[in-house]
Residue frames relative to the residue before (quaternion, step in Angstrom):
aa qw qx qy qz dx dy dz
M 1.0000 0.0000 0.0000 0.0000 0.00 0.00 0.00
S 0.3781 -0.7528 0.4932 0.2169 3.56 -0.67 1.07
T 0.2374 -0.7482 0.6005 0.1523 3.54 -1.22 0.52
L 0.5150 -0.6362 0.4783 0.3181 3.54 -1.19 0.53
P 0.5786 -0.5343 0.4623 0.4075 3.59 -1.19 0.40
Q 0.3596 -0.7606 0.5092 0.1812 3.55 -0.98 0.86
Q 0.4586 -0.6464 0.5373 0.2884 3.52 -1.13 0.70
R 0.6013 -0.4992 0.4627 0.4185 3.54 -1.29 0.28
P 0.5826 -0.5925 0.4141 0.3717 3.62 -0.98 0.69
A 0.6342 0.5427 -0.3406 0.4328 3.58 1.00 -0.78
V 0.6791 0.4723 -0.2873 0.4829 3.58 1.06 -0.74
A 0.6384 0.5357 -0.3316 0.4422 3.58 0.96 -0.84
G 0.7429 0.4083 -0.2238 0.4810 3.57 1.07 -0.68
L 0.3972 0.7395 -0.4701 0.2726 3.58 1.23 0.17
P 0.3776 -0.6655 0.5783 0.2830 3.57 -1.04 0.67
A 0.4948 -0.6419 0.4863 0.3266 3.58 -1.07 0.63
Y 0.4658 -0.6359 0.5289 0.3144 3.56 -1.05 0.75
V 0.2478 -0.7779 0.5647 0.1203 3.56 -0.79 1.04
A 0.1756 -0.7987 0.5702 0.0778 3.55 -0.38 1.22
G 0.6112 -0.5302 0.4281 0.4024 3.54 -1.26 0.36
R 0.5292 -0.6579 0.4320 0.3170 3.55 -0.96 0.85
K 0.4143 -0.7070 0.5240 0.2321 3.53 -1.13 0.75
A 0.3786 -0.7283 0.5311 0.2104 3.54 -0.96 0.93
S 0.1144 -0.7630 0.6305 0.0849 3.56 -1.20 0.60
G 0.7327 0.3647 -0.2927 0.4945 3.54 -0.86 0.97
E 0.5411 -0.6674 0.4177 0.2955 3.56 -0.97 0.88
Q 0.6882 0.4954 -0.2896 0.4440 3.59 1.10 -0.56
V 0.5771 0.5836 -0.3800 0.4265 3.59 1.26 -0.08
A 0.3056 -0.7329 0.5811 0.1784 3.56 -0.92 0.95
A 0.2351 -0.7983 0.5448 0.1035 3.58 -0.49 1.23
L 0.1615 0.8153 -0.5265 0.1788 3.56 0.05 1.34
A 0.4638 0.7151 -0.4112 0.3231 3.59 1.15 0.60
S 0.7969 0.3741 -0.1486 0.4505 3.61 1.07 -0.59
N 0.4505 -0.7093 0.4372 0.3207 3.60 1.25 0.20
E 0.3233 0.7334 -0.5214 0.2929 3.56 1.08 0.73
S 0.5494 -0.5535 0.4898 0.3899 3.55 -1.27 0.27
H 0.3469 -0.7414 0.5330 0.2140 3.58 -0.90 0.86
Y 0.5526 0.5973 -0.3934 0.4280 3.58 1.31 -0.04
P 0.5094 -0.6025 0.4955 0.3632 3.62 -1.14 0.46
P 0.6787 -0.4801 0.3379 0.4412 3.60 -1.19 0.31
L 0.5782 -0.5926 0.4414 0.3459 3.54 -1.16 0.67
P 0.6170 -0.5797 0.3741 0.3786 3.62 -1.03 0.69
K 0.6652 0.4901 -0.3129 0.4684 3.61 0.89 -0.87
V 0.6236 0.5412 -0.3366 0.4526 3.57 1.07 -0.71
L 0.6526 0.5105 -0.3160 0.4623 3.58 0.91 -0.87
D 0.6460 0.5098 -0.3209 0.4689 3.58 0.97 -0.81
A 0.6666 0.5030 -0.3047 0.4581 3.57 0.95 -0.85
I 0.6313 0.5263 -0.3305 0.4640 3.59 1.02 -0.77
A 0.6545 0.5181 -0.3146 0.4519 3.56 0.92 -0.88
A 0.6733 0.4870 -0.3013 0.4677 3.57 0.94 -0.87
A 0.6897 0.4868 -0.2891 0.4514 3.59 0.91 -0.89
S 0.5892 0.6037 -0.3724 0.3869 3.59 1.08 -0.62
A 0.6058 0.5666 -0.3553 0.4310 3.58 1.17 -0.47
R 0.7198 0.4116 -0.2432 0.5033 3.60 1.28 -0.18
V 0.3908 0.7545 -0.4718 0.2354 3.60 1.17 0.25
N 0.5398 0.5850 -0.4233 0.4327 3.60 1.23 0.04
R 0.6776 0.4405 -0.2768 0.5199 3.57 1.32 -0.17
Y 0.5503 -0.5893 0.4704 0.3586 3.56 -1.18 0.56
P 0.4696 -0.6459 0.5068 0.3248 3.58 -1.10 0.55
D 0.6186 -0.4955 0.4348 0.4274 3.54 -1.31 0.11
M 0.3985 -0.7523 0.4695 0.2342 3.58 -0.40 1.20
A 0.7008 0.4620 -0.2636 0.4754 3.59 1.08 -0.70
T 0.2279 -0.7832 0.5332 0.2243 3.62 1.28 -0.26
A 0.0853 0.8696 -0.4830 0.0565 3.56 1.04 0.84
T 0.6514 0.5201 -0.3315 0.4419 3.58 0.93 -0.84
L 0.6805 0.4702 -0.2899 0.4814 3.57 0.92 -0.89
R 0.6179 0.5370 -0.3522 0.4536 3.61 0.97 -0.75
D 0.6589 0.5034 -0.3116 0.4641 3.58 0.92 -0.87
R 0.6725 0.4978 -0.2993 0.4587 3.59 0.96 -0.88
I 0.6370 0.5071 -0.3263 0.4801 3.60 1.01 -0.76
A 0.6344 0.5351 -0.3253 0.4531 3.56 0.97 -0.85
Q 0.6485 0.5009 -0.3077 0.4836 3.56 1.00 -0.84
F 0.6515 0.5281 -0.3009 0.4541 3.57 0.96 -0.92
A 0.7659 0.3814 -0.1907 0.4812 3.59 0.92 -0.92
G 0.4390 -0.7180 0.4427 0.3093 3.57 1.25 -0.25
V 0.5662 0.5635 -0.3935 0.4550 3.56 1.08 0.81
S 0.6052 -0.5229 0.4380 0.4105 3.55 -1.32 0.02
P 0.5777 -0.5809 0.4342 0.3744 3.62 -1.08 0.58
S 0.5948 0.5783 -0.3662 0.4214 3.60 1.15 -0.51
S 0.6590 0.4993 -0.3009 0.4753 3.59 1.27 -0.29
V 0.6604 0.5093 -0.2864 0.4716 3.59 1.29 -0.06
A 0.0118 -0.7549 0.6557 0.0087 3.54 -1.10 0.85
V 0.2051 -0.7882 0.5747 0.0794 3.56 -0.91 0.97
G 0.0685 0.8011 -0.5920 0.0549 3.55 -1.12 0.65
P 0.6824 -0.5021 0.3439 0.4048 3.59 -1.31 0.06
G 0.7915 -0.1375 0.0326 0.5946 3.54 0.34 1.31
S 0.6224 -0.5475 0.3838 0.4070 3.58 -1.16 0.43
V 0.6138 0.5357 -0.3649 0.4508 3.61 1.09 -0.54
G 0.6173 0.5261 -0.3423 0.4743 3.59 1.11 -0.61
V 0.6435 0.5018 -0.3172 0.4832 3.56 1.01 -0.79
L 0.6356 0.5239 -0.3333 0.4587 3.59 1.01 -0.76
A 0.6185 0.5237 -0.3451 0.4734 3.59 1.02 -0.70
Q 0.6277 0.5207 -0.3279 0.4769 3.59 1.02 -0.78
L 0.6619 0.5319 -0.3050 0.4312 3.54 0.96 -0.91
I 0.6763 0.4774 -0.3021 0.4727 3.58 0.85 -0.94
A 0.6333 0.5205 -0.3297 0.4682 3.58 1.04 -0.72
A 0.6828 0.4980 -0.2850 0.4523 3.57 1.05 -0.74
V 0.7794 0.3891 -0.1665 0.4619 3.58 1.02 -0.81
C 0.7858 0.3835 -0.1682 0.4551 3.58 0.93 -0.92
D 0.2086 -0.7089 0.6604 0.1335 3.51 -1.19 0.80
P 0.6615 -0.4763 0.3709 0.4449 3.61 -1.19 0.29
G 0.7733 0.3171 -0.2563 0.4855 3.55 -0.90 0.99
D 0.5405 0.5891 -0.4158 0.4334 3.59 1.23 -0.23
E 0.3985 -0.7312 0.5107 0.2138 3.57 -1.19 0.55
V 0.1142 -0.7375 0.6620 0.0699 3.51 -1.25 0.72
V 0.1932 -0.8009 0.5627 0.0682 3.56 -0.60 1.18
F 0.1689 0.7717 -0.6053 0.0982 3.58 -0.96 0.84
A 0.5706 -0.5764 0.4591 0.3624 3.56 -1.28 0.38
W 0.0621 -0.7881 0.6098 0.0560 3.55 -1.24 0.42
R 0.4979 -0.2334 -0.8346 0.0311 1.47 -1.70 1.75
S 0.0092 0.7564 -0.6540 0.0083 3.49 -1.22 0.75
F 0.8177 -0.2318 0.1489 0.5054 3.60 -1.20 -0.47
E 0.5147 -0.7135 0.3965 0.2623 3.54 -0.72 1.15
A 0.6268 0.5616 -0.3456 0.4151 3.60 1.13 -0.51
Y 0.5163 0.6821 -0.4244 0.2968 3.62 1.09 -0.53
P 0.7330 0.4041 -0.2825 0.4688 3.66 0.61 -0.95
I 0.6021 0.5600 -0.3652 0.4365 3.59 1.11 -0.58
L 0.6740 0.4891 -0.2975 0.4669 3.58 0.89 -0.90
C 0.6158 0.5366 -0.3451 0.4623 3.58 1.07 -0.70
Q 0.6856 0.4987 -0.2932 0.4419 3.56 0.84 -0.98
I 0.6154 0.5454 -0.3456 0.4522 3.59 1.03 -0.75
A 0.7206 0.4400 -0.2407 0.4787 3.57 0.98 -0.89
G 0.4876 -0.6596 0.4387 0.3669 3.59 1.23 -0.25
A 0.4800 0.6543 -0.4430 0.3811 3.59 1.27 0.24
E 0.4512 -0.6815 0.5091 0.2699 3.54 -1.19 0.57
A 0.3030 -0.7541 0.5591 0.1641 3.57 -0.74 1.09
V 0.1118 -0.7773 0.6181 0.0355 3.57 -0.80 1.07
R 0.1388 -0.8193 0.5551 0.0351 3.56 -0.31 1.29
V 0.1236 -0.7728 0.6206 0.0481 3.57 -0.89 1.01
P 0.4378 -0.7394 0.4349 0.2691 3.62 -0.49 1.13
L 0.5132 -0.6091 0.5153 0.3163 3.52 -1.20 0.66
V 0.1738 -0.7324 0.6423 0.1442 3.54 -1.31 0.39
D 0.8221 -0.0565 -0.0213 0.5661 3.59 -0.58 1.17
E 0.6779 -0.5317 0.2462 0.4440 3.54 1.06 0.99
R 0.6483 0.5084 -0.3112 0.4737 3.60 1.27 0.17
H 0.6196 -0.5082 0.4383 0.4071 3.55 -1.28 0.35
D 0.2597 -0.7132 0.6285 0.1700 3.57 -1.03 0.85
L 0.1808 -0.8586 0.4709 0.0916 3.53 0.31 1.30
R 0.6042 0.5375 -0.3670 0.4598 3.61 1.06 -0.61
A 0.6759 0.4815 -0.2923 0.4752 3.58 0.93 -0.89
M 0.6343 0.5247 -0.3363 0.4574 3.59 1.04 -0.70
A 0.6411 0.5041 -0.3251 0.4787 3.58 1.01 -0.77
A 0.6617 0.5071 -0.3027 0.4620 3.58 1.02 -0.80
A 0.6377 0.5450 -0.3212 0.4394 3.60 1.20 -0.53
V 0.5209 0.6381 -0.4168 0.3844 3.60 1.23 -0.22
T 0.0606 -0.7901 0.6100 -0.0032 3.58 -0.89 1.02
D 0.7230 -0.4041 0.3191 0.4607 3.54 -1.31 -0.14
R 0.6779 0.4862 -0.2874 0.4706 3.60 1.20 -0.47
T 0.5272 0.6487 -0.4127 0.3618 3.60 1.22 -0.22
R 0.1263 -0.7978 0.5873 0.0514 3.55 -0.84 1.02
V 0.8054 0.1235 -0.0188 0.5795 3.58 1.08 -0.76
V 0.0864 -0.7275 0.6746 0.0899 3.54 -1.26 0.65
L 0.2038 -0.7823 0.5816 0.0908 3.56 -0.86 1.02
L 0.0570 -0.7676 0.6383 0.0062 3.55 -0.85 1.06
C 0.1374 -0.7945 0.5890 0.0546 3.59 -0.69 1.07
S 0.1804 0.8000 -0.5443 0.1764 3.57 -0.39 1.22
P 0.4068 -0.3021 -0.8144 0.2829 1.52 -1.05 2.31
N 0.5185 -0.6712 0.4437 0.2895 3.52 -1.08 0.83
N 0.2284 -0.7404 0.6204 0.1218 3.53 -1.03 0.92
P 0.6087 -0.2092 -0.7647 0.0319 1.71 -1.43 2.08
T 0.5365 0.6829 -0.4056 0.2850 3.66 1.15 -0.10
G 0.4443 -0.7478 0.4123 0.2712 3.62 1.23 -0.29
T 0.5432 0.6346 -0.4024 0.3746 3.60 1.23 -0.17
S 0.2713 -0.7900 0.5366 0.1201 3.56 -1.11 0.71
I 0.4325 -0.6658 0.5530 0.2529 3.52 -1.39 0.34
S 0.3714 -0.7445 0.5130 0.2112 3.58 -0.81 1.00
T 0.6776 -0.4754 0.3658 0.4255 3.55 -1.30 0.23
A 0.6668 0.5036 -0.3075 0.4552 3.58 0.87 -0.93
E 0.6538 0.5088 -0.3134 0.4642 3.59 0.97 -0.82
L 0.6522 0.5155 -0.3163 0.4571 3.58 0.97 -0.85
I 0.6639 0.4986 -0.3090 0.4639 3.59 0.89 -0.90
D 0.6416 0.5217 -0.3257 0.4583 3.58 0.93 -0.86
F 0.6590 0.5058 -0.3093 0.4628 3.57 0.97 -0.85
L 0.6651 0.5086 -0.3074 0.4522 3.59 0.87 -0.93
D 0.6372 0.5266 -0.3260 0.4587 3.58 1.09 -0.65
R 0.6898 0.4852 -0.2714 0.4639 3.59 1.16 -0.54
V 0.6853 0.4870 -0.2759 0.4658 3.59 1.19 -0.45
P 0.5105 -0.6510 0.4543 0.3304 3.63 -0.87 0.84
G 0.5831 -0.6219 0.4072 0.3276 3.55 -1.08 0.73
R 0.6027 0.5711 -0.3596 0.4258 3.60 1.19 -0.39
V 0.6380 0.5072 -0.3155 0.4860 3.60 1.29 -0.31
L 0.3325 -0.7410 0.5510 0.1918 3.56 -0.83 1.01
V 0.1676 -0.7768 0.6030 0.0695 3.58 -0.72 1.11
V 0.1288 -0.8088 0.5734 0.0244 3.56 -0.52 1.22
L 0.1461 -0.7792 0.6065 0.0607 3.56 -0.66 1.14
D 0.1909 -0.7947 0.5722 0.0686 3.56 -0.39 1.29
E 0.0274 -0.8309 0.5529 -0.0560 3.55 -0.30 1.35
A 0.0795 0.8388 -0.5337 0.0723 3.59 0.90 0.88
Y 0.7728 0.3120 -0.1609 0.5287 3.60 1.10 -0.67
R 0.2110 0.8421 -0.4790 0.1302 3.57 1.26 0.39
E 0.6575 0.5578 -0.3276 0.3864 3.57 0.85 -0.93
F 0.6806 0.5010 -0.2883 0.4502 3.59 1.15 -0.56
V 0.5433 0.6398 -0.3948 0.3735 3.60 1.26 -0.17
G 0.3287 -0.7577 0.5004 0.2596 3.56 0.92 -0.87
A 0.8360 -0.2413 0.1595 0.4664 3.53 -1.26 -0.49
E 0.6267 0.5642 -0.3374 0.4184 3.60 1.17 -0.46
S 0.4815 0.6805 -0.4397 0.3343 3.61 1.22 -0.16
P 0.4664 -0.6828 0.4720 0.3057 3.63 -0.78 0.91
D 0.4299 -0.6508 0.5541 0.2909 3.55 -1.20 0.56
A 0.1027 -0.8504 0.5146 0.0388 3.55 0.47 1.24
V 0.6321 0.5286 -0.3424 0.4515 3.58 1.00 -0.75
G 0.6384 0.5228 -0.3222 0.4640 3.58 1.01 -0.78
L 0.6460 0.5105 -0.3141 0.4727 3.56 1.01 -0.80
L 0.6262 0.5321 -0.3234 0.4692 3.57 1.03 -0.80
E 0.7190 0.4752 -0.2576 0.4368 3.56 0.82 -1.03
T 0.7997 0.3580 -0.1596 0.4549 3.58 0.97 -0.79
R 0.8495 0.1876 -0.0499 0.4906 3.60 1.00 -0.74
Y 0.8239 0.2149 -0.0600 0.5210 3.58 0.93 -0.82
P 0.1305 -0.8310 0.5370 0.0631 3.61 0.13 1.23
N 0.6193 0.5297 -0.3488 0.4628 3.62 1.27 -0.17
L 0.5380 0.5952 -0.4111 0.4328 3.60 1.27 0.27
C 0.0622 -0.7679 0.6372 0.0180 3.56 -1.06 0.84
V 0.2045 -0.7945 0.5659 0.0821 3.58 -0.85 0.99
L 0.1578 -0.7797 0.6021 0.0686 3.57 -0.86 1.03
R 0.0424 0.7841 -0.6176 0.0433 3.56 -1.00 0.89
T 0.2102 -0.7928 0.5659 0.0839 3.55 -1.24 0.43
F 0.3880 -0.6791 0.5677 0.2570 3.53 -1.34 0.36
S 0.4788 0.7238 -0.4073 0.2845 3.59 1.26 -0.06
K 0.7503 0.4373 -0.2185 0.4451 3.59 0.94 -0.86
A 0.8152 0.2575 -0.1493 0.4969 3.59 -0.03 -1.26
Y 0.7163 0.4517 -0.2567 0.4657 3.59 1.02 -0.77
G 0.4394 -0.7588 0.4107 0.2500 3.59 1.26 -0.04
L 0.5333 0.6351 -0.4085 0.3814 3.60 1.09 0.61
A 0.1506 0.8383 -0.5138 0.1024 3.60 1.09 0.65
G 0.7055 0.4867 -0.2698 0.4389 3.59 1.02 -0.73
L 0.7002 0.4754 -0.2738 0.4570 3.60 1.23 -0.19
R 0.3137 -0.8192 0.4489 0.1701 3.60 1.30 -0.11
V 0.4530 0.6253 -0.5308 0.3493 3.53 0.05 1.33
G 0.1166 0.7640 -0.6234 0.1185 3.52 -0.91 1.06
Y 0.2035 -0.7985 0.5562 0.1078 3.56 -1.24 0.03
A 0.2657 -0.7153 0.6195 0.1843 3.50 -1.40 0.30
I 0.1580 -0.7192 0.6644 0.1277 3.51 -1.29 0.58
A 0.1435 0.7984 -0.5549 0.1843 3.55 -0.58 1.18
H 0.6855 -0.3913 0.3777 0.4841 3.53 -1.33 -0.02
P 0.6106 -0.6013 0.3543 0.3742 3.64 -0.89 0.82
D 0.6344 0.5262 -0.3506 0.4447 3.62 0.99 -0.68
I 0.6541 0.4897 -0.3034 0.4902 3.59 1.01 -0.81
A 0.6594 0.5132 -0.3122 0.4520 3.58 0.89 -0.91
D 0.6191 0.5389 -0.3438 0.4562 3.57 1.04 -0.70
G 0.6453 0.5120 -0.3177 0.4696 3.59 1.01 -0.76
L 0.6356 0.5234 -0.3278 0.4633 3.57 1.04 -0.72
R 0.6507 0.5012 -0.3221 0.4708 3.57 0.99 -0.75
K 0.6468 0.5253 -0.3219 0.4496 3.60 1.05 -0.72
T 0.7355 0.4174 -0.2340 0.4797 3.60 1.03 -0.73
Q 0.4546 0.6766 -0.4610 0.3507 3.61 1.24 0.09
I 0.4780 -0.6219 0.5296 0.3228 3.56 -1.04 0.74
P 0.5138 -0.6711 0.4223 0.3274 3.63 -0.70 0.99
F 0.8630 0.0834 -0.1018 0.4878 3.53 -1.08 0.93
S 0.3393 0.7796 -0.4793 0.2176 3.63 1.13 0.49
V 0.6767 0.3627 -0.2921 0.5703 3.60 1.25 -0.16
S 0.3371 -0.7839 0.4885 0.1824 3.56 -0.43 1.21
N 0.6220 -0.5288 0.4119 0.4047 3.54 -1.28 0.32
V 0.6040 0.5475 -0.3551 0.4575 3.60 1.12 -0.60
A 0.6652 0.4968 -0.3043 0.4670 3.58 0.92 -0.89
E 0.6513 0.5115 -0.3242 0.4573 3.58 0.94 -0.83
A 0.6593 0.5034 -0.3111 0.4639 3.59 0.91 -0.88
A 0.6575 0.5099 -0.3103 0.4598 3.58 0.96 -0.83
A 0.6519 0.5109 -0.3198 0.4602 3.59 0.97 -0.82
L 0.6320 0.5218 -0.3302 0.4682 3.59 1.00 -0.78
A 0.6654 0.4921 -0.2991 0.4750 3.58 0.96 -0.85
A 0.6279 0.5313 -0.3387 0.4570 3.59 1.06 -0.71
L 0.6493 0.5021 -0.3182 0.4744 3.58 0.98 -0.79
D 0.6713 0.4801 -0.2858 0.4871 3.57 1.15 -0.59
S 0.6736 0.4544 -0.2842 0.5090 3.59 1.32 -0.01
A 0.1102 0.8648 -0.4853 0.0659 3.56 1.13 0.71
D 0.6565 0.5241 -0.3265 0.4333 3.60 0.92 -0.82
E 0.6713 0.4864 -0.2988 0.4728 3.58 0.94 -0.89
V 0.6260 0.5253 -0.3376 0.4672 3.59 1.02 -0.77
A 0.6609 0.5153 -0.3094 0.4494 3.58 0.90 -0.90
E 0.6364 0.5230 -0.3305 0.4607 3.60 1.01 -0.77
R 0.6694 0.4967 -0.3002 0.4638 3.58 0.93 -0.87
V 0.6436 0.5137 -0.3188 0.4693 3.56 0.97 -0.84
A 0.6531 0.5265 -0.3171 0.4423 3.58 0.91 -0.89
A 0.6414 0.5225 -0.3281 0.4559 3.58 1.01 -0.75
V 0.6540 0.4945 -0.3111 0.4806 3.59 1.01 -0.78
V 0.6651 0.5118 -0.3022 0.4521 3.56 0.90 -0.96
A 0.6295 0.5465 -0.3341 0.4398 3.59 1.04 -0.70
E 0.6632 0.5028 -0.2966 0.4684 3.58 1.14 -0.60
R 0.5551 0.6703 -0.3861 0.3057 3.59 1.09 -0.65
P 0.7079 0.4320 -0.3092 0.4654 3.68 0.68 -0.87
R 0.6111 0.5531 -0.3585 0.4382 3.59 1.07 -0.62
V 0.6885 0.4632 -0.2857 0.4794 3.58 0.91 -0.91
E 0.6335 0.5248 -0.3371 0.4578 3.58 0.97 -0.79
A 0.6738 0.4908 -0.2991 0.4643 3.58 0.90 -0.91
G 0.6492 0.5209 -0.3180 0.4540 3.57 0.99 -0.80
A 0.6454 0.5106 -0.3161 0.4722 3.57 1.02 -0.80
R 0.6556 0.5019 -0.3164 0.4670 3.58 0.96 -0.82
A 0.6309 0.5404 -0.3332 0.4461 3.57 1.03 -0.75
S 0.6850 0.4474 -0.2743 0.5053 3.57 1.21 -0.49
G 0.6650 -0.5600 0.2860 0.4029 3.57 1.25 0.28
W 0.5402 0.6263 -0.4063 0.3884 3.58 1.25 0.13
A 0.3705 -0.6904 0.5740 0.2380 3.55 -1.12 0.74
V 0.0423 0.8113 -0.5750 0.0969 3.57 -0.37 1.28
P 0.3571 -0.7322 0.5295 0.2364 3.63 -0.68 1.00
A 0.5573 -0.5650 0.4763 0.3787 3.55 -1.26 0.38
G 0.1674 -0.8351 0.5213 0.0533 3.55 -0.34 1.27
A 0.2261 -0.7693 0.5825 0.1331 3.53 -1.33 0.30
A 0.6206 0.5362 -0.3329 0.4654 3.58 1.26 0.34
N 0.6289 -0.5287 0.3975 0.4086 3.59 -1.20 -0.47
F 0.6790 0.4012 -0.3028 0.5351 3.57 1.04 0.81
V 0.2868 -0.7160 0.5990 0.2151 3.54 -1.34 0.19
W 0.3076 -0.7603 0.5571 0.1300 3.54 -1.19 0.71
L 0.1079 -0.7795 0.6167 0.0202 3.53 -0.94 1.02
R 0.2602 -0.7673 0.5674 0.1466 3.58 -0.39 1.20
A 0.1499 0.7926 -0.5716 0.1502 3.60 -0.81 1.00
D 0.4620 -0.6366 0.5281 0.3198 3.56 -1.12 0.61
D 0.7157 -0.4878 0.2806 0.4136 3.57 -1.23 0.35
H 0.6244 0.5361 -0.3523 0.4456 3.60 0.98 -0.74
T 0.6850 0.4654 -0.2794 0.4860 3.58 0.88 -0.96
R 0.6303 0.5515 -0.3387 0.4288 3.58 0.95 -0.87
E 0.6760 0.4973 -0.3021 0.4522 3.58 0.83 -0.95
R 0.6723 0.4850 -0.2969 0.4740 3.58 0.93 -0.85
L 0.6604 0.5122 -0.3156 0.4493 3.58 0.99 -0.82
V 0.6426 0.5033 -0.3283 0.4754 3.61 0.92 -0.84
A 0.6418 0.5142 -0.3236 0.4679 3.60 0.99 -0.77
A 0.6392 0.5163 -0.3270 0.4668 3.60 1.03 -0.74
F 0.6428 0.4965 -0.3233 0.4856 3.57 1.00 -0.75
D 0.6239 0.5407 -0.3430 0.4480 3.59 0.94 -0.83
A 0.6695 0.5110 -0.2986 0.4488 3.57 0.91 -0.93
A 0.7036 0.4389 -0.2568 0.4963 3.57 1.18 -0.59
G 0.5248 -0.6601 0.4008 0.3582 3.59 1.27 0.13
V 0.5544 0.5652 -0.4021 0.4600 3.56 1.13 0.72
M 0.2221 -0.7874 0.5658 0.1025 3.57 -0.65 1.16
V 0.0168 0.7946 -0.6046 0.0521 3.59 -0.70 1.14
R 0.4609 -0.6809 0.5011 0.2698 3.56 -1.29 0.17
G 0.1497 -0.7906 0.5899 0.0679 3.57 -0.69 1.09
Y 0.1784 -0.7680 0.6092 0.0847 3.57 -1.11 0.76
A 0.4338 -0.7204 0.4788 0.2522 3.55 -0.53 1.19
G 0.8347 0.1978 -0.1740 0.4837 3.52 -0.91 1.02
D 0.7749 0.3748 -0.1795 0.4762 3.59 1.20 -0.22
G 0.6933 -0.4699 0.3306 0.4349 3.61 0.63 -0.95
V 0.5313 -0.6089 0.4997 0.3120 3.53 -1.28 -0.53
R 0.1720 -0.7630 0.6171 0.0866 3.55 -1.03 0.90
V 0.0927 -0.7984 0.5948 0.0108 3.56 -0.93 0.97
T 0.3588 -0.7416 0.5298 0.2016 3.57 -0.68 1.10
L 0.4092 -0.6825 0.5486 0.2566 3.55 -1.08 0.76
A 0.0373 -0.7946 0.6059 -0.0075 3.55 -1.05 0.79
D 0.7847 -0.2433 0.2126 0.5290 3.58 -1.02 -0.79
P 0.6820 -0.5099 0.3146 0.4193 3.64 -1.12 0.47
A 0.6433 0.5267 -0.3432 0.4370 3.62 0.93 -0.76
S 0.6630 0.4831 -0.3062 0.4830 3.60 0.94 -0.83
N 0.6493 0.5121 -0.3195 0.4627 3.56 0.99 -0.78
D 0.6030 0.5439 -0.3527 0.4651 3.59 1.11 -0.63
R 0.6258 0.5298 -0.3354 0.4639 3.59 1.04 -0.72
V 0.6198 0.5368 -0.3308 0.4672 3.56 1.07 -0.77
L 0.6881 0.4851 -0.2863 0.4574 3.57 0.82 -0.98
A 0.6192 0.5422 -0.3443 0.4517 3.58 1.06 -0.68
V 0.6462 0.5062 -0.3188 0.4739 3.59 0.99 -0.81
L 0.6717 0.5042 -0.3082 0.4467 3.58 0.88 -0.91
A 0.6583 0.5026 -0.3126 0.4651 3.57 0.98 -0.78
A 0.6789 0.4837 -0.2930 0.4682 3.58 0.89 -0.92
F 0.6374 0.5410 -0.3362 0.4336 3.59 0.96 -0.80
R 0.6751 0.4932 -0.3012 0.4586 3.54 0.83 -0.92
H 0.6348 0.5408 -0.3318 0.4409 3.60 1.04 -0.72
E 0.6758 0.4967 -0.2925 0.4594 3.58 1.18 -0.54
V 0.5573 0.6384 -0.3924 0.3576 3.59 1.17 -0.44
């Protein structure tokens, strides 16, 4: 009797990545995936239409035009930029480039759900350091670094709690970590932080060559469906990321859309400002209904809840036509959107608490 080829044990035991649920129907508020609630930017739509006429051709494997534009935008050399299919794709390239089986990757928990999955695929050991008051415990993370540690992941603002790392905290942490350890600052939600966002690229360029910055076009730029992100790192690290990229993983359509998004800076800033303006209102409204909500810096709010409360709360949102993201053992994340959708969120939170 024949047997099937076997998967690696690490792959067979992988947990499935849990994506935010997709909404169906025009009356459903899709607030589960931290997507932009705005339609694509006009320049982006034009660029997609033009690029679609060339999908019979392979894209530029080096994404050279986009790399040059990102380098100009960030004030670095193109040799310091690596592009990939979303920031999570770039992170997968990074772990493949840096980690051997048995190496350690340190990160806060709970944080981005893909982190432990990417570690397990690479055979690296995930070292989870618990959050304190929904924030990274940076002293504990520095203390968790061992001779086997190759990478530390910092998510700021942290997904799903929304809390951010200040410039002083980042510098203090970098001073505590050996230079042989690559510190990856995942800034997927950077645009929503505002003036308080650390100048991570400046720190990389002037003081900490072991720092790597991850960014994405999925959130503020509204390109979640096209999968394009990038890293800014020391040229030697960036070169390794380019070598480990799956060939042609960034399509010509995605590259054209990202270029158009960068050329639409004013419109992006207006959209971000509108979301950021709603954040304190929603946080305050949730607190007024009895929820413990940390001061966030992203495009979502975090509701800490035990599993019993989480299940009931997600069901209450479902009944109200609002799709949110529940995390087993931790709580519920709700994406910020337009004021009307946010009002629906606050109504559910107020009614739910009244029933308890």
